[in-house]
Structures are given as structure tokens and as C-alpha cells.
N, C-alpha and C positions, 0 to 999 in steps of 0.2 A: 278528560273523566265526561261519561255519561250527561249529558243533559236531563235525559225523561227518567232516569232512577238515580235519587238522590242514595248515594252511600255513606248511612250513619257508619261509624265504631269500625273505622276504614286499623288501626291498629289493633283493634284486637286478635289473640293471637288465637287460631285455631289449632294450631300443627307445634305442639308445645315442644316434643322434643326437635324441632325445624326451624321454630319461628315463624311460621310460614303464617300472614294475616289474614285475614278477612279483605283489605285491600288490594293485596298479591292475588288471593282467589278471583277479586272482580276482574283485576286487570286480564289476567289468564282467560277466563270467560269473555270479556272482551273484544280480546283478539282470537281467540279461536271463535266464538261468536257465529259468522256466515260460513264456517266450516259443519260445527254441530248442528244449529237448528234448521235444517231440512231433513237431519235424521229425526228428529222432534217434532216437524210440524205437524199438526190435525192428528195429532195422537192424544189421549188422555194421558195426561202429565199425572206422578204422585209426587208427594216433595217429601223428603226424607230431611228434616231438620237437625241440624245440630249450634243448638243455640250456643253450649258450653265447650264447643270445639270438639277434636275428636275423642279425649280424655273421658268427656260425659256419656249419658247416653243420647241419640239419634232417637227420634219418634219421626213415624212417619203421618201422612197427614193428606186423604186424599180430597176431602173436600174443600173448594176456594175458599180461604181464608174469608174472614168481615175485612173488609178496609182495601181487598186487591183492588187495582186501579182496574177501572171500567174500562180500559183498552185493552188488556188482559181476555182474551173470550174466553169462554164456557161452552161444555157441553154435560148436557144431563142422563146418566145412566143407573140402571137397577143394580145393585151391589148384594154381593149373598157375604156377609162377613160369617168368619169362622166362626162364632159363637152360634151365628143359626138366625135365621128370620131373612129379611132383604132388605134395605134405604135405598133410595136416591140420593144418587151424590153427583155435586158438580164439578168437574175438572177442568182446572185448568189447562188452556193450552199453549204452549211456549212456541209462538208463530214466532216470534221475531228476536231480535239480542235484545232488546230493553226488556223483555219477557223474563228472557233468561238471565238477567242481571237484577232483576228484581226477584228471582229466586236465590238468587244469591245474599242479597240483600236481607231475605227471610233464610238466612243459615243453610238454606240447601247446598251440601258441596258434591255430589254425583247426581246428575242428574236422569232420573227412570219413567220410562213410558213402555206405554203397551205397545206391540206387536203391530197392531190394527191400528186404522185411521177412522175417522169419526162415520164418513161416509159409505163406511163396509167394516164396522167393528167386531161383525163375524165372519170377517176373511182376513188371515192373519197375511205377512207380507213379504215374512221369512219363516223357516223352518230354524230353530234355533239347539246347537249341540253345545250342554253345558259343561265342562270338563272339571273334574274336581279331581287332585294329585293325592297320594296316599301323603299323611303327614310322617314321613320319613325321609333318610336322606338321597338324595335320587330321585324322591318324589317327583319335583316339575319337570326334570329333565326325562320324567315318563310321561307325565302328559305332553309334553312336545313330539315324544314320538308316536302317542294314539291321535295326536290331533291329524298325523299325518296318515294315519291311517284310517281317519275317518274322512279326509280329503280322498285318499287312493278311492275308498268304497265312492264316497259321490261322484268323482268323475268316472268309475263305473257307470253310475245310475245318468250319466250327464246331466246330471244337476248339482253344477259348479257350489263350493264352500269359500268361503271370504273369513280368514282368519283374524283377529285380537284379543289382546293383553286384556284378562278381566279388568288388571289394574288394582286385583287384590290378589289372589293364591290362584287361579286358576287360568284357565283356555276359555273361548268364545269360538265357535265355529257356527258361521250362517248364514242360509241357505237360500238365496231369494225364490220368491214362488211368485205367478200369477197369482192375483187375489181371486181365486176361486172352491179353491179348497176352505173350510173347518178348521176350527181350531181342533175338533176331534179328528179331523183329517189328517193334521199336521204331527196332533199326538201319536197315533196308530204307527205312523212314517217312522216318525224321532225311536217310537221305541223298538221297530223290529230291525231299523239299520243299527240298534245300540244292542240288541239279542244278536246280532249277525256278528258283529266285532266282537264280543262277548263270547263267540263260537268259535270264532277263527283262530280268536287270540287268547284264550285262557290264562289268566295270570297277569296280563298286562291291561285287559278292558273286564269291568263292570258293570250290573247293572246293579248291585244289590245296596239298598238302602242303606241300610244300619252298617257303618262304620265299623265295628267290630268283624262285624262278618267278613266285609271285604278285602280283597286281593286283587291290587291295581289300582287305575284308573277309573272312576264313577265317571262315565257315560250320561249326564242326566237326561232322561228323556222328560220329566215331570215338569220342566221349566216351559213346556209348551203346553200353554191353557189359556184360556179366555179370560183377560185380567190380567197377567201377570206380567210381570216387567225384568228387564235386566237392566244395569247401567249401561247406559248410550257409550258408542263409540266418541272418543274425547271427553269422557266424564274424570274429571278428576276424582281417586277415591277416600274416604276416610283410614287410611292406612299414614304409618311413617311415614316422611319424604312427598309425599302428597302425588303420589302414582297417578298417572294416566292410564285408562282403557283405549290403548296405540292399535292400529292396523297395520300389518305387518304382510308385507308381501309374501309367499311359501318360503322362498328361499332363504328369508331373512329367518325363521323362525329354526336357528338351530338352536344343540345341548345347551349352549353358553347363556340363551337368553332368560332375562329374569325381570317379573313385572317392574319390580321398584327400581328398574333402572329407565324406567319410561316416565320422566319426571314433568313437570310444566316446561317446561324451557325446552326440553327434547321434542317435545307432539310436537311445540310449537314449529321447531327446527325443520320435522319432520312433512307438517304440512306444507313449508314454505319450499322444501326439495321436492318433494314427492306429488303436492295436491292431497285429494282427499282420497285414500286406498279403497271406502268403503264404499265410492259413488258406485259402481255396481250394484252395491245389494238395493240402492232406489232404481238405478237404469236398468238391469238388466233380467227381468223375472222371469223365469222359466216354470214351463207346466207341472207339478207336482204329480200328477197322473200318470203321465209317459213315465216317469222315474218309479213309481211306487210300484207300476207293473214290471219292470224291469227289476225290483228289488225282489218281488215274488218267485219271478224265475231265476234266482240264487237261491233262495232258502231251500 
């Protein structure tokens, strides 16, 4: 048991169908902590809290709560809520396993952080392609096919992509970039890639936001924006069986893969066997400008 963070209500069941407790979640994050923390470090963190477990309504909390330990650092940024106006928010930074475990104590199940770091908040570390499959039989298998189409196009552009299950219903492909591009540039690039895929593969790929008008898998470029978050790699998701957002080798992404198969135990076993398959997302950024110029030549 961790000495710095005292876990309370360890027996509280957060996943009612599966009997998975707060203590189980704490143990998983303690074990995976050294692998997930590098992906969260120095990124403004949004708390998503589930006091009643996944059956209740979770709520987002950006402002560091009163009573947060002083050893968890914060950084202040101006945000622009949907309802208008602006406000200053002190975001926690999850820079240590202890800070991660404190978030579990606060009933965070999945871990959500910005794409950029505090030293260059306007310069993202990666472009995100969020694949949302149609809600129909074979929808996820089609998303797997589309993920490979995203990969092939990124390879054409010499901008390697890395894939993970979202842990919920979709697939995430991240393309690490050097911290020169703005969020406007990553948004424009992701949109251009998505629209080219839509033109090349009509019926399989769509950029249509409205579900009733969609045909195929939504490749959502809108996730690329200042202050946006997605569930981090190795995050548990608030879904039955407590699936984990799990990185895969591309050749492992076969039609049989299902996100709910990647439980906490499976994720830990994979880290033991493969190490961190998402390490290149942190360690091997490529220039976006060169890829954007190549993309322009394909359109």
C-alpha cells in the first residue's frame, strides 16, 4: 500500500456488474503508474470523478480541488467555457505515481490530460485521429479496417501513427509531432487527412458529425484543439469489465480485436511483455510541416 496517499473506502464497488472496487483500481494504477505517468507528466489534467461508480453520473473538474496536497503542482491557464466568458483555472499536474493515486482516491477512473505540456501550451505533442465506429453489427471491425487506412496514409506522409484501443467503443491513432505546430495547424492537418480518406473510401470513412447522416466510421478531426483531452493510454475506462485504453502493435489490430478484452490484468501483462508500446509517441516526434506539404500534393 502506498504511504503518501491513504486510500479510503477501498471496498467501494465502482463497477457493479463486475464487483471491481476502488481498491482494485488503486492497485492497478499503482502497478501501471511508472508506465502511464510519463504520458501525463507536465500536462494540465482534467479530473473526471465517479463518486457513485460507473452507474452514476461522473462529472468533470478542471480546477484543482480545495484540500489537494501541496506536493501536487498546478499551473494556471485561462479557459473559455461553453457557456461563454473566460475564467482562470489551476490545473493539477499528475507528475508522479503518488499524484496519480491521489486522483484514484478522488474517484477518477480514467485519466484525461492535454495534448500539450505546460512549457509550450500552444504546441501539441501529437495529432489525434479519433475513430468512432457505427453502432451496427460489424461496426468495430470496420473501425479496425479504417484505422489501417489511416496508418497507410500517414505512412505515405512519413508521419508514423501509433494505435490504441480507446477502451470504450473506438480506436485512437496518435501521430507524434515536433512541438512547432499550433493547434490550428494540427486541426487543419487532421481535417485534410480525414477528408482525403473520406474521398478515397466513401461509405467506409466519414467526416459527418451528425450520426443520422453518417455512413461508415467517423474519423473525428475535431478532437484536435487547445485544451482538448482524450483518455490517456493505459487509462481504465468507466465501462463494464473496466477495460483499459491499450496500445497495440499494428499487426495485432486484427478484425477479432474488441476493446473490452483488454482488462487491467491484460494491460499489466502486456506492459510486462512488451514494455511501453506508446513510448515512441513521447520519443520520436516528426515535423508536421513536411507531412502537410506531402498531403497537399495528394489532394
